[in-house]
Phi, psi and omega in degrees: 000320182285329176297315178296319175306305184300319178298311184295324179271351179069037182237157177295154181258125186218118177267131183229162173055050174252167172071027179290069183237169182271152183300139178148173184301318176301322183286318178300316179296315178298325177288314178300316176297320179299308184296322179296320178295318181297315181299321185298338179259003184054045187256150166271161183210163181216124181284151175250124359229153181300302175203168184287133175238018181071024179299121184294342181271359183264108185273345185267355184064204190291347182287346177284343182279189182271358182230151173284164178305336180270009178091352181282148178287149175275102194298312181296319179298311180297323178298319182289330182277343184271101179210152182283160178208162178286112174275323177209163181206161176249132180091206179245119183288145179258326183202161178216136180206133178261130175234130178286000000 
């Protein structure tokens, strides 16, 4: 639906604030599945959230970020978020896919 909206309005497609999950296998699968779907639409994306800033709209607290409360990284989550992407291309891209 959002891809069709972007095409209709002639704007780039950009997904934001997805994956507010806690570190672990289930979270990594959610992130990978989301990013694969974004790639299938040649879309940019931005993960929610980098780290806790005490935002009153965040119900999960600091665990939703990329770091644990003690400052150590959430390893499985960061691994899922670490992927290459197309910075520039020549011509018109047809597809994009990241493989580990």
